[in-house]
C-alpha positions, 0 to 999 in steps of 0.5 A: 133209766135208759137202756144204755145206763142199764147195760153199763150197770150190768156190765159192771156186775160182769166185771165183778164176776170176772175177778172172782173164782169160777162158779162164784155168785153175787147177790144184790138187793133188787132195788140196787140194779135195773131189771136185766131185761132193760139191759138186753137180757132175755128170759131163760130157763134154769134149774129150779132153786126157788127163783121166780125167773131166770135171765141170760145175757148174750154170750161173750166172745169166749161163749161164757154168759151171765145168768141172773136168777130173780128171787122175790127180794134179790138178784143172784148172778153168776157167769156160766162157763159155757153159755147154753145158746152156744152148746147146751150139752156142754153147758149142762156138763160144766155148769149143771153137773147134777142135771148132766148126771140125771140126763145120763141116767135117764138116757141110759135107762131108756136105752136099757129098756129099749134093748133089754125090754125089762125093768132090770135092763132099764135099771142097768142102763140107768146105772151105766148112763150115770157112770158115763155122765160122771166119768165125762164130767170128771174129765173136765175137773181133772184138767 
C-alpha cells in the first residue's frame, strides 16, 4: 500500500471522528487499516490503558490531533481537543483530566514540602494543588 493511500484511509477515519461527539472513540480491527506510521503518524506517549503503543498525527489548523492507540488486535482512535505538540499543559487539562489533577496534586505536594518542610505541609499542598487542578478543569466544562 502506498503512503498516499494510507494517508487517505486515515483521513477518512478523521472525518468519521468529526461527525461524532467530543471524546468519542472508534475501534477498528487491525487488518482493516494500514499502520498509522505508513500515513505519517509518529510514535507518541499516552496514559497506559493496556495499549501496546501510541501514535499521533500532526495537529490540524485548530491544533486538534488524531491519537491512535494500538492494542494486540485493534486500533482505537480519538481526536484530542488540544494536540500535545501545540500545548502540553492544555492537552493534559482538556484531554487527560485525571493526569492533570494528579499533576496538580504532585506539584502542590512538592511546593508544600519545600515551604513547610513537613509531611503535613506536603499533604496540605497536595490537597491545595488538587483543588486548583479540579477548579481549572471545571472552568472548561462550564463553557
